[in-house]
C-alpha positions in Angstrom: 5.3 10.3 10.8 3.4 9.8 7.5 0.8 12.4 6.5 -2.0 12.1 3.9 -5.5 13.4 3.2 -9.1 12.3 2.8 -10.1 12.9 -0.8 -13.5 14.1 -2.0 -14.6 10.5 -2.6 -14.0 9.8 1.1 -10.8 7.7 0.5 -8.0 8.2 3.0 -4.8 8.4 1.0 -1.1 8.8 1.5 1.8 9.3 -0.9 4.2 6.4 -0.9 7.6 6.2 -2.6 8.1 2.7 -4.2 11.4 1.5 -5.6 12.1 -1.2 -8.1 15.0 -3.6 -8.2 17.2 -1.2 -10.3 16.5 1.6 -7.8 14.1 3.5 -10.1 11.3 5.0 -8.0 7.8 6.3 -8.3 5.6 8.0 -5.8 2.1 6.5 -5.7 -1.1 7.8 -4.1 -2.3 4.8 -2.1 -5.6 4.3 -0.4 -5.7 3.1 3.3 -7.6 -0.2 3.4 -8.2 -1.4 7.0 -10.0 -4.5 5.6 -6.8 -5.6 3.8 -4.5 -7.6 6.1 -1.6 -7.7 3.6 1.0 -5.0 3.0 0.6 -3.3 -0.4 -1.2 -3.8 -3.7 0.0 -2.2 -6.9 -1.4 -2.2 -10.4 0.3 -4.8 -12.7 1.4 -2.0 -15.1 3.3 -0.2 -12.3 4.9 -3.5 -11.1 6.2 -4.1 -14.7 7.4 -0.5 -15.0 9.4 -0.8 -11.8 10.7 -4.3 -12.6 9.7 -5.7 -9.2 10.9 -9.2 -8.4 8.3 -11.9 -8.6 8.1 -14.0 -5.4 5.2 -16.4 -6.2 1.4 -16.7 -6.0 -0.8 -16.5 -3.0 -4.5 -16.9 -2.4 -6.4 -14.1 -0.9 -9.9 -13.8 0.5 -11.8 -10.8 -0.9 -14.5 -8.7 0.9 -17.2 -10.5 -1.0 -16.1 -13.9 0.4 -14.5 -15.1 -2.8 -11.0 -16.4 -3.1 -8.6 -15.0 -5.7 -5.1 -15.9 -6.7 -2.6 -13.0 -6.7 0.9 -12.7 -8.1 3.2 -11.5 -5.2 6.2 -9.3 -5.8 8.9 -7.7 -3.6 8.8 -3.9 -3.5 11.0 -1.5 -1.6 9.1 1.4 0.0 10.0 4.3 2.2 7.9 3.9 5.2 8.1 6.4 8.1 11.5 7.5 6.8 13.0 4.0 6.5 13.4 1.6 3.6 11.4 -1.6 3.9 10.9 -4.5 1.5 7.3 -5.7 1.5 5.1 -8.2 -0.2 3.2 -6.6 -2.9 0.1 -8.1 -4.5 -0.5 -7.4 -8.2 -4.1 -6.1 -8.8 -6.1 -4.1 -11.3 -7.1 -1.5 -8.8 -5.7 1.6 -7.2 -2.7 1.0 -4.9 -3.8 -0.1 -1.4 -2.0 0.1 1.9 -3.0 -2.8 4.2 -2.8 -3.5 7.9 0.4 -5.5 7.5 2.3 -2.3 6.5 0.7 -0.2 9.2 1.2 -2.8 12.0 2.9 -1.1 15.0 1.6 2.3 14.0 -1.2 4.6 15.2 -3.6 5.5 12.3 -5.7 8.7 12.7 -8.2 9.9 10.1 -10.3 13.1 10.1 -13.1 11.7 8.1 -14.1 14.9 6.2 -13.2 16.1 2.7 -9.6 17.4 3.0 -9.3 15.8 6.5 -5.8 14.7 7.6 -4.5 11.2 7.7 -1.7 10.6 10.1 0.3 7.4 10.6 2.7 7.4 13.5 4.9 4.7 15.0 3.8 3.4 18.3 6.4 3.7 21.2 
């Protein structure tokens, strides 16, 4: 089970350990984004610092209907107690957790300041 919290700005967040190719790790506070169908986004500066492996470029449709080209990297994350390698889009925003990473899980959010965020694997 993964536990997080709703911040004062009404963002549901969790703490996610991310590992680079040489096993260096950093915990990031990531925002749950149910409108994002991918796995994970990270700022370009963090991707560089972790030395993530570049996988290519991919086009993504943004909420405003525009298309944008993203550099895609491989990141190792600890998800629900297990190591997973996931596609990670380089962005200039806060880290985002998408529906691809949460697929097969139950997401519960108490939408109040300080409310709990719980992500639990489905049976």
